[in-house]
C-alpha positions as CSV (number, residue, x, y, z in Angstrom):
1,M,36.1,-2.2,-6.9
2,S,32.3,-2.2,-6.2
3,R,30.8,-4.8,-4.0
4,T,28.5,-7.6,-5.2
5,V,24.8,-6.7,-5.4
6,G,22.6,-9.3,-3.7
7,I,19.0,-9.2,-4.9
8,G,16.5,-10.1,-2.1
9,T,19.2,-11.0,0.4
10,Q,17.6,-10.5,3.9
11,D,20.1,-12.5,6.0
12,F,22.4,-10.1,7.8
13,E,25.0,-12.8,8.4
14,K,25.1,-13.8,4.7
15,I,25.5,-10.2,3.6
16,R,28.4,-9.6,6.0
17,I,30.3,-12.8,5.3
18,N,30.1,-12.5,1.6
19,D,30.7,-8.7,1.4
20,I,27.4,-8.1,-0.3
21,F,26.4,-4.5,-0.9
22,Y,25.1,-3.1,2.3
23,I,24.3,0.4,3.7
24,D,25.1,0.6,7.4
25,K,21.9,0.8,9.4
26,T,23.4,-0.5,12.7
27,D,22.7,2.9,14.4
28,F,19.1,1.6,14.5
29,I,20.3,-0.9,17.2
30,R,21.6,2.0,19.4
31,E,18.6,4.3,18.8
32,W,16.1,1.5,19.7
33,W,17.9,0.3,22.7
34,E,18.4,3.7,24.2
35,S,14.8,4.6,23.6
36,G,13.9,2.3,26.5
37,D,10.5,1.4,24.9
38,D,9.0,-1.9,26.0
39,V,7.2,-2.8,22.8
40,T,7.9,-0.9,19.6
41,L,5.7,-1.2,16.4
42,I,7.4,0.2,13.3
43,T,5.4,0.6,10.1
44,R,7.1,1.0,6.7
45,P,6.2,0.1,3.1
46,R,7.1,-3.3,1.8
47,R,10.7,-3.9,0.7
48,F,12.1,-1.1,2.8
49,G,14.6,-3.1,4.8
50,K,12.3,-4.1,7.7
51,T,13.2,-7.8,7.5
52,L,16.9,-7.1,7.2
53,N,16.9,-4.8,10.2
54,M,15.0,-7.3,12.3
55,N,17.4,-10.0,11.2
56,M,20.3,-7.6,12.2
57,L,18.7,-7.1,15.7
58,E,18.5,-10.9,16.1
59,K,22.1,-11.4,15.1
60,F,23.2,-8.6,17.4
61,F,21.3,-9.5,20.6
62,S,20.9,-13.3,20.4
63,V,22.9,-15.6,22.6
64,D,23.1,-17.9,19.6
65,F,25.5,-15.3,18.0
66,A,27.6,-14.4,21.0
67,G,31.2,-13.5,20.1
68,R,30.4,-12.9,16.4
69,D,32.7,-9.9,16.1
70,D,33.0,-10.6,12.4
71,L,29.4,-9.6,11.7
72,F,29.6,-6.1,13.2
73,A,33.3,-5.1,13.0
74,G,33.7,-2.0,10.9
75,L,30.1,-0.9,11.3
76,S,28.9,2.1,13.3
77,I,27.6,0.1,16.3
78,W,31.0,-1.5,16.9
79,E,32.7,1.8,17.6
80,D,31.0,1.9,21.0
81,E,32.5,-0.5,23.6
82,K,29.2,-0.5,25.5
83,Y,27.5,-2.2,22.5
84,R,30.4,-4.6,21.9
85,E,29.8,-5.9,25.4
86,L,26.0,-6.1,24.8
87,Q,26.2,-8.2,21.7
88,G,25.0,-11.8,22.1
89,T,23.7,-11.5,25.6
90,Y,19.9,-12.1,25.3
91,P,17.6,-15.0,24.5
92,V,15.7,-14.0,21.4
93,I,12.4,-15.2,19.9
94,F,12.2,-14.3,16.2
95,M,9.1,-14.8,14.2
96,S,7.8,-13.7,10.8
97,F,4.3,-13.7,9.5
98,A,5.4,-12.8,6.0
99,N,4.3,-16.1,4.6
100,I,0.8,-16.1,6.0
101,K,-1.1,-15.4,2.8
102,E,-3.9,-18.0,2.8
103,T,-7.4,-17.6,1.5
104,S,-9.2,-19.1,4.5
105,F,-8.9,-18.5,8.3
106,Q,-8.4,-22.2,9.0
107,E,-5.4,-22.4,6.7
108,A,-3.9,-19.1,7.9
109,R,-4.3,-20.1,11.5
110,K,-2.6,-23.5,10.8
111,I,0.4,-21.8,9.2
112,I,0.8,-19.4,12.2
113,C,0.7,-22.4,14.5
114,Y,3.2,-24.3,12.4
115,N,5.6,-21.3,12.6
116,I,5.2,-21.5,16.4
117,E,5.9,-25.2,16.2
118,M,9.1,-24.6,14.3
119,L,10.1,-22.1,17.1
120,Y,9.6,-24.8,19.7
121,N,11.6,-27.3,17.6
122,R,14.5,-24.9,17.6
123,Y,14.5,-25.0,21.4
124,D,13.8,-28.6,22.0
125,F,16.9,-28.8,24.2
126,L,14.7,-27.3,26.9
127,L,13.1,-30.8,27.2
128,E,16.4,-32.3,28.5
129,G,17.1,-32.5,32.2
130,G,14.9,-31.2,34.9
131,L,14.2,-27.6,33.7
132,L,10.6,-28.4,32.8
133,N,8.2,-30.6,34.9
134,D,6.1,-33.3,33.3
135,K,3.1,-31.0,32.7
136,E,5.3,-28.4,31.0
137,K,6.9,-31.0,28.8
138,R,3.4,-32.2,27.8
139,F,2.5,-28.6,26.9
140,F,5.8,-28.3,24.9
141,R,5.2,-31.5,22.9
142,G,1.6,-30.5,22.3
143,V,2.6,-27.4,20.3
144,S,1.7,-28.2,16.6
145,A,0.0,-26.8,13.5
146,D,-3.3,-28.2,14.8
147,M,-3.0,-27.3,18.5
148,E,-6.0,-26.1,20.5
149,N,-6.7,-22.4,20.7
150,Y,-5.6,-22.0,24.4
151,R,-2.3,-23.5,23.6
152,A,-1.7,-21.5,20.4
153,V,-2.4,-18.0,22.0
154,S,-0.3,-18.7,25.0
155,A,2.6,-20.6,23.2
156,V,4.9,-17.5,22.7
157,R,4.5,-16.3,26.3
158,T,5.1,-19.9,27.6
159,L,8.3,-20.3,25.5
160,S,9.4,-16.9,26.9
161,E,9.1,-18.3,30.4
162,Y,11.1,-21.5,29.5
163,L,13.9,-19.5,27.9
164,C,14.0,-17.0,30.7
165,R,14.4,-19.9,33.2
166,Y,17.1,-21.5,31.1
167,Y,19.3,-18.4,30.4
168,G,18.4,-16.4,33.6
169,R,17.4,-13.4,31.5
170,K,14.1,-12.1,30.1
171,V,13.7,-12.5,26.4
172,L,13.6,-10.2,23.4
173,I,10.8,-10.9,20.9
174,F,11.1,-9.7,17.3
175,L,8.0,-10.2,15.1
176,D,8.4,-9.3,11.4
177,E,5.5,-8.5,9.1
178,Y,2.9,-8.8,11.8
179,D,0.0,-7.5,9.7
180,T,0.4,-9.7,6.6
181,P,-2.3,-12.1,7.9
182,M,-4.6,-9.2,8.6
183,Q,-4.4,-7.8,5.1
184,E,-5.0,-11.2,3.6
185,A,-7.9,-11.7,6.0
186,Y,-9.5,-8.5,4.8
187,V,-9.0,-9.3,1.1
188,N,-10.4,-12.8,1.5
189,G,-13.2,-12.1,3.9
190,Y,-12.2,-13.6,7.2
191,W,-11.2,-10.4,9.1
192,A,-13.2,-11.0,12.2
193,D,-11.8,-14.5,12.9
194,M,-8.2,-13.5,12.3
195,A,-8.6,-10.3,14.5
196,E,-9.9,-12.4,17.4
197,F,-7.1,-15.0,17.1
198,T,-4.2,-12.5,16.8
199,R,-5.7,-10.3,19.6
200,G,-5.3,-13.2,22.0
201,L,-1.8,-14.1,20.7
202,F,-0.5,-10.6,20.9
203,N,-1.9,-9.8,24.3
204,D,-0.4,-12.9,25.8
205,A,3.0,-12.3,24.1
206,F,3.3,-8.6,24.5
207,K,1.0,-7.4,27.2
208,T,0.7,-9.9,30.0
209,N,4.2,-11.5,29.5
210,P,6.3,-11.1,32.7
211,Y,9.2,-12.8,30.9
212,L,9.5,-10.2,28.2
213,E,12.4,-7.7,28.3
214,R,11.5,-5.8,25.2
215,A,10.0,-6.3,21.8
216,V,9.9,-5.0,18.2
217,M,7.2,-5.6,15.7
218,T,7.2,-4.4,12.1
219,G,4.6,-4.2,9.4
220,I,3.1,-2.0,6.7
221,T,0.1,-0.7,8.6
222,R,-0.9,0.4,12.1
223,I,-3.9,-1.7,12.8
224,S,-6.2,-0.1,15.3
225,K,-5.6,-0.8,18.9
226,E,-9.2,-2.1,19.4
227,S,-8.7,-4.6,16.6
228,V,-5.6,-6.5,17.8
229,F,-3.8,-4.6,20.6
230,S,-6.6,-4.0,23.1
231,D,-5.3,-2.6,26.4
232,L,-1.7,-2.9,25.2
233,N,-0.7,0.5,26.8
234,N,3.0,-0.1,26.6
235,L,3.1,0.0,22.8
236,E,5.2,2.7,21.1
237,V,4.0,3.1,17.6
238,V,6.3,4.5,14.9
239,T,4.6,5.2,11.6
240,T,5.7,6.9,8.4
241,T,4.6,10.3,9.9
242,S,6.8,9.8,13.0
243,D,10.2,11.3,13.4
244,K,11.7,8.3,15.2
245,Y,14.0,6.0,13.1
246,G,13.3,8.3,10.1
247,D,16.4,7.3,8.1
248,M,16.8,3.8,9.5
249,F,14.6,2.2,6.8
250,G,15.1,3.0,3.2
251,F,18.1,4.9,1.7
252,T,18.9,8.5,2.1
253,E,19.9,10.6,-0.9
254,E,23.4,10.8,0.3
255,E,23.6,7.0,0.6
256,V,22.1,6.5,-2.9
257,F,24.4,9.0,-4.6
258,S,27.4,7.4,-2.8
259,A,26.4,4.0,-4.1
260,L,25.9,5.3,-7.6
261,D,29.5,6.7,-7.4
262,E,30.8,3.4,-6.2
263,F,29.2,1.6,-9.2
264,G,30.3,4.1,-11.8
265,L,26.8,5.5,-12.3
266,S,27.4,9.1,-11.2
267,D,25.8,10.5,-14.3
268,R,22.4,8.7,-13.5
269,K,21.7,10.5,-10.2
270,Q,18.8,12.7,-11.5
271,K,17.1,9.8,-13.3
272,V,17.3,7.6,-10.2
273,K,15.9,10.5,-8.1
274,D,13.0,11.0,-10.5
275,W,12.1,7.3,-10.4
276,Y,12.8,6.1,-6.9
277,D,13.0,9.2,-4.5
278,G,10.0,10.8,-2.8
279,F,9.4,8.9,0.4
280,T,9.1,10.9,3.6
281,F,9.3,9.5,7.1
282,G,8.7,12.1,9.7
283,K,11.1,15.0,9.1
284,C,13.3,12.9,6.9
285,T,12.7,13.7,3.3
286,D,14.3,12.3,0.1
287,I,14.2,8.7,1.2
288,Y,14.6,6.3,-1.6
289,N,13.0,2.9,-2.2
290,P,15.9,0.5,-1.5
291,W,14.6,-2.5,-3.5
292,S,14.5,-0.4,-6.7
293,V,17.8,1.2,-6.0
294,I,19.5,-2.2,-5.5
295,N,18.0,-3.6,-8.6
296,Y,19.0,-0.5,-10.5
297,L,22.6,-0.9,-9.4
298,D,22.5,-4.5,-10.6
299,K,20.7,-4.1,-13.9
300,R,21.6,-0.4,-14.6
301,C,18.2,0.5,-16.2
302,E,14.9,1.9,-14.9
303,D,11.9,-0.4,-14.3
304,L,9.0,-1.0,-11.9
305,Y,11.1,-3.0,-9.5
306,W,9.4,-2.2,-6.3
307,A,5.9,-1.8,-7.7
308,N,6.1,-5.2,-9.4
309,T,7.1,-7.1,-6.2
310,S,3.5,-7.5,-5.1
311,S,0.1,-8.2,-6.6
312,N,-1.1,-5.0,-4.9
313,S,-4.4,-6.8,-4.5
314,L,-5.6,-4.9,-1.4
315,I,-4.8,-1.5,-2.9
316,G,-6.5,-2.5,-6.2
317,K,-9.6,-3.7,-4.4
318,I,-10.0,-0.6,-2.4
319,L,-9.5,1.8,-5.3
320,R,-11.7,-0.2,-7.7
321,E,-14.6,-0.4,-5.2
322,S,-14.2,3.1,-3.8
323,S,-16.6,6.0,-4.1
324,A,-16.8,8.4,-7.0
325,G,-15.1,11.0,-4.7
326,I,-12.1,8.8,-4.1
327,K,-11.7,8.1,-7.8
328,Q,-12.0,11.8,-8.7
329,N,-9.3,12.6,-6.2
330,F,-7.2,9.9,-7.8
331,E,-7.6,11.5,-11.1
332,Q,-6.0,14.6,-9.6
333,L,-3.1,12.6,-8.3
334,L,-2.5,10.8,-11.6
335,D,-2.6,14.2,-13.3
336,G,0.3,15.3,-11.1
337,G,-1.8,17.2,-8.6
338,S,-2.3,16.7,-4.9
339,L,-5.1,16.4,-2.4
340,V,-5.7,17.6,1.1
341,A,-7.0,15.0,3.5
342,E,-7.3,14.0,7.2
343,I,-5.5,10.8,8.0
344,D,-6.5,8.2,10.5
345,E,-3.4,6.1,10.9
346,Q,-5.1,3.5,13.1
347,I,-6.5,1.5,10.3
348,I,-9.6,-0.5,10.9
349,Y,-9.7,-2.9,8.0
350,D,-13.4,-3.7,8.1
351,Q,-14.1,0.0,7.7
352,L,-11.9,0.6,4.6
353,D,-14.9,0.5,2.3
354,R,-16.5,3.5,4.0
355,D,-13.8,5.5,5.8
356,E,-12.0,7.8,3.4
357,R,-9.4,8.8,6.0
358,A,-8.4,5.2,6.4
359,I,-8.0,4.7,2.7
360,W,-5.6,7.6,2.3
361,A,-3.8,6.4,5.5
362,L,-3.4,2.9,4.0
363,L,-2.0,4.4,0.7
364,L,0.4,6.5,2.7
365,A,1.6,3.7,4.9
366,S,2.0,1.4,1.9
367,G,4.3,4.0,0.2
368,Y,2.1,5.0,-2.7
369,L,1.5,8.5,-1.3
370,K,3.9,11.0,0.2
371,V,3.3,13.9,2.6
372,N,4.1,17.2,0.9
373,Q,2.9,19.3,3.7
374,C,1.2,18.9,7.1
375,E,-0.8,21.7,8.9
376,T,-2.7,21.9,12.1
377,V,-6.0,23.7,11.5
378,V,-9.1,24.6,13.5
379,D,-12.0,22.3,12.7
380,A,-15.7,23.2,12.4
381,H,-16.2,22.5,16.1
382,G,-13.4,24.8,17.3
383,G,-11.0,21.9,17.9
384,W,-7.7,21.1,16.2
385,K,-7.0,18.6,13.4
386,K,-4.1,17.8,11.2
387,E,-4.5,18.1,7.4
388,Y,-2.1,16.4,5.1
389,T,-1.3,17.5,1.5
390,L,-0.6,14.2,-0.3
391,G,0.8,13.4,-3.7
392,L,1.9,10.2,-5.6
393,T,5.4,9.2,-4.3
394,N,7.4,9.1,-7.6
395,F,7.4,8.2,-11.2
396,E,7.6,4.4,-10.5
397,V,4.4,4.6,-8.4
398,K,2.6,6.6,-11.1
399,L,3.4,4.0,-13.7
400,M,2.3,1.2,-11.4
401,F,-1.2,2.8,-11.0
402,R,-1.5,3.4,-14.7
403,N,-0.8,-0.3,-15.3
404,M,-3.2,-1.3,-12.5
405,I,-6.0,0.8,-14.1
406,Q,-5.4,-0.8,-17.5
407,R,-5.7,-4.2,-15.9
408,W,-9.1,-3.3,-14.5
409,F,-10.5,-3.7,-18.0
410,G,-8.7,-7.0,-18.7
411,P,-11.9,-9.1,-18.9
412,A,-13.1,-6.7,-21.7
413,S,-9.9,-5.3,-23.0
414,T,-10.8,-5.8,-26.7
415,D,-14.2,-4.1,-26.3
416,Y,-12.6,-1.3,-24.2
417,N,-9.8,-0.6,-26.7
418,D,-12.3,-0.7,-29.6
419,F,-14.5,1.8,-27.7
420,V,-11.6,4.2,-27.3
421,K,-10.9,4.0,-31.0
422,A,-14.6,4.6,-31.8
423,L,-14.6,7.5,-29.5
424,L,-11.6,9.1,-31.2
425,I,-13.2,8.8,-34.7
426,G,-16.7,9.7,-33.5
427,D,-18.4,6.5,-34.5
428,I,-21.5,6.6,-32.3
429,D,-22.9,3.2,-33.3
430,A,-19.6,1.4,-32.6
431,M,-19.3,3.3,-29.3
432,N,-22.6,1.9,-28.2
433,D,-21.8,-1.6,-29.2
434,Y,-18.4,-1.7,-27.4
435,I,-19.4,0.2,-24.3
436,N,-22.1,-2.3,-23.5
437,G,-19.6,-5.1,-23.9
438,V,-17.4,-3.4,-21.4
439,S,-20.2,-2.7,-19.0
440,Q,-21.5,-6.3,-19.1
441,S,-18.0,-7.7,-18.4
442,V,-16.7,-5.4,-15.7
443,F,-19.6,-3.5,-14.1
444,S,-19.7,-5.7,-11.0
445,F,-15.9,-5.6,-10.8
446,F,-16.1,-2.0,-9.7
447,D,-19.0,-2.5,-7.3
448,T,-18.4,-5.6,-5.1
449,G,-18.3,-3.9,-1.7
450,K,-20.7,-4.5,1.2
451,N,-23.4,-2.2,-0.2
452,P,-23.3,-2.5,-4.0
453,S,-25.9,-0.5,-5.9
454,K,-26.4,-1.6,-9.5
455,K,-28.8,1.3,-10.0
456,E,-26.2,4.0,-9.3
457,P,-23.1,3.0,-11.3
458,E,-20.9,5.9,-10.2
459,R,-18.1,3.4,-9.2
460,F,-18.1,2.0,-12.7
461,Y,-18.1,5.2,-14.7
462,H,-15.6,7.0,-12.6
463,G,-13.3,3.9,-12.9
464,F,-14.0,4.1,-16.6
465,V,-12.9,7.8,-16.6
466,L,-9.6,6.8,-14.9
467,G,-9.2,4.2,-17.7
468,L,-9.7,7.0,-20.3
469,M,-7.1,9.1,-18.5
470,V,-4.6,6.3,-18.8
471,E,-5.4,5.3,-22.3
472,L,-5.4,8.8,-23.8
473,R,-2.5,10.3,-21.9
474,G,-0.3,12.3,-24.1
475,R,-3.1,12.9,-26.6
476,Y,-5.7,14.5,-24.3
477,I,-5.8,16.4,-21.1
478,L,-8.6,14.9,-19.1
479,T,-10.5,16.7,-16.4
480,S,-13.8,15.8,-14.6
481,N,-16.5,17.3,-12.5
482,R,-15.0,20.8,-12.9
483,E,-16.6,24.3,-13.1
484,S,-17.3,25.5,-16.7
485,G,-19.9,28.1,-17.9
486,F,-22.9,27.8,-15.6
487,G,-22.4,24.3,-14.2
488,R,-20.3,21.2,-13.9
489,Y,-19.4,18.8,-16.7
490,D,-18.6,15.1,-16.0
491,V,-15.7,14.6,-18.3
492,L,-13.8,16.9,-20.7
493,L,-11.1,15.8,-23.1
494,E,-9.0,18.8,-24.2
495,P,-6.8,17.8,-27.2
496,V,-3.0,18.3,-27.0
497,N,-2.8,18.5,-30.8
498,A,-4.9,21.0,-32.8
499,A,-5.8,18.3,-35.3
500,D,-7.9,16.5,-32.7
501,D,-11.5,17.3,-31.7
502,A,-12.3,18.2,-28.1
503,I,-14.8,15.9,-26.4
504,I,-17.4,16.5,-23.6
505,L,-19.0,13.5,-21.9
506,E,-22.0,13.8,-19.6
507,F,-23.1,10.8,-17.5
508,K,-26.7,10.4,-16.3
509,V,-28.5,7.5,-14.5
510,F,-32.0,6.6,-15.8
511,Q,-34.8,8.1,-13.6
512,P,-37.9,6.0,-14.0
513,R,-40.2,8.6,-12.4
514,R,-39.2,11.2,-14.9
515,E,-38.1,9.2,-18.0
516,K,-39.8,6.4,-20.0
517,E,-36.8,5.2,-22.0
518,L,-33.0,5.5,-22.0
519,T,-33.3,7.8,-24.9
520,D,-34.9,10.3,-22.6
521,T,-31.9,10.1,-20.2
522,V,-29.5,10.7,-23.1
523,S,-31.5,13.7,-24.2
524,A,-31.4,15.1,-20.6
525,A,-27.6,14.7,-20.6
526,L,-27.2,16.4,-23.9
527,R,-29.5,19.3,-22.8
528,Q,-27.4,19.7,-19.7
529,I,-24.3,20.1,-21.8
530,E,-26.0,22.8,-23.8
531,D,-27.9,24.6,-21.0
532,K,-24.9,24.7,-18.7
533,K,-22.6,25.8,-21.5
534,Y,-19.9,23.3,-20.7
535,E,-18.1,24.2,-23.9
536,M,-17.1,27.7,-22.6
537,F,-13.9,26.3,-21.1
538,L,-12.8,24.9,-24.5
539,L,-13.9,28.0,-26.4
540,E,-11.8,30.2,-24.1
541,K,-8.9,27.9,-24.9
542,G,-9.3,28.9,-28.6
543,I,-10.9,25.6,-29.8
544,A,-13.4,26.3,-32.5
545,R,-17.0,25.4,-31.7
546,E,-17.2,23.0,-34.6
547,R,-14.3,21.0,-33.2
548,I,-16.1,20.3,-29.9
549,R,-18.0,17.0,-29.8
550,K,-20.6,16.3,-27.1
551,Y,-21.8,12.9,-25.9
552,G,-24.5,11.9,-23.4
553,F,-24.1,8.6,-21.6
554,A,-27.3,7.0,-20.0
555,F,-27.0,4.2,-17.5
556,R,-29.7,1.7,-16.5
557,G,-28.1,-1.0,-14.4
558,Q,-25.5,-2.5,-16.7
559,E,-27.2,-1.2,-19.8
560,V,-25.6,1.9,-21.4
561,L,-26.8,4.1,-24.3
562,I,-24.7,6.9,-25.8
563,G,-26.1,9.8,-27.8
564,A,-24.4,12.7,-29.4
565,V,-25.2,16.3,-30.4
566,G,-25.8,15.9,-34.1
567,Q,-25.1,12.1,-33.9
568,E,-21.8,12.6,-35.8
569,K,-20.1,9.5,-37.3
570,T,-16.9,11.2,-38.5
571,G,-14.2,12.9,-36.5
572,N,-10.6,12.3,-35.6
573,S,-8.4,9.8,-37.3
574,I,-6.7,7.3,-35.1
């Protein structure tokens, strides 16, 4: 009989007591302990078992759970007598920043301080007797959501000292989702304040803490050392490209297929693989997203389980406001292709709007991209660098991005949908009406970075191209900025069905020194289509010349004018 599936259960004790479906990851305890690392930072995508593994560490090591054989009996770790004796022998400080999602620094700081206050309340027995002197008791009682900065940054280190004094052993500190406040700070514009505050907190807790035995931190990203870990030279960083703990987070293919057998779903293995496989951690390939697998076992149908557990606001903001080059690379990914890029895994959040390496690293760390290949190559200066071949992780991720791109045009969805219909039937007047409605509504949505430029709308029209790719999938093959004839066209729509016309779109920005009106810009775009013979690619595909429609798009700020060769008003039927 198959076990009960518990959706969202992250309490190791509850899982074990109630015989909830669980894949044994207790070897992580052994691997981490025997590594001997002082402070370990492990980054994995969200919903990959980080919180459950951290809760498991707490239940295993904490003196509060001494003698709890029932939690670990029958699991891998319990087969070793050495670890049976180690269980329940350390004071443990466990914290989570998963709930720090405020829109201002003041509120985020207050909730961090409140979490620390809750920790102190848990150990208020330390106030009894003579363990603490009067000054120490005043410090203890002064820990609150509104405490002073000096007290806040030193509170975890001070609690470590008190617990060490009480139990006669140094403490273990487990901090889950350490970077959630940093991501929210970046999205909501208070990065500098949050970085300064957490730098002080982390350095006091993990660098200058003589009462710390060892520590583990988890998160999604590896924030740069300069941002929050300055001078923390005892930090062992384990990212998605590291070999350490490769199969300890997420499910291996063997584990997933075994679970499908247990639940009578043996015939679904290939479908589950297509949707939820694809993650790679170091040398461990074929790692499955556990959140989606567990939901699939429960509901027995495919859906965007993992992709829909978050607003994806940070990823959406970065892609939406990214350069034309980033958007063009994303076109390749959505089309099933790959890209070759350098990766800077030390993410500096306030450089995400201008550092392409950090953007790809963030998408990789977040689980949206996978490493297909890694090569060490010689750079232009004779040194060595690593180049990663990256692709979208799996079908679930691909659908998530399609949905995200469709939502970009939410404020002008009616105009956008009507524009697409007008494009398909070749109604140039309607195209002009609707494209200006779209532009007025969402232009700034694509260009809200630190250095917006309304005169050069590349971000808008390349986002617009991604929208076309999503809306017309299955009917057209869309390519952009590719070689054809004697030049490069901006967008080419190759029909899948012979009944549809092919479409070439050329984008140009108004040049006031050379052009008097937007009509001049349109004419320049149409001349370029003809002069550069962009239609050659389509003709070579066997598409008749009369079935190729050509449009020039002219931009002046948020104003758009579209013209066509021949100004056709008839064409495809919808």
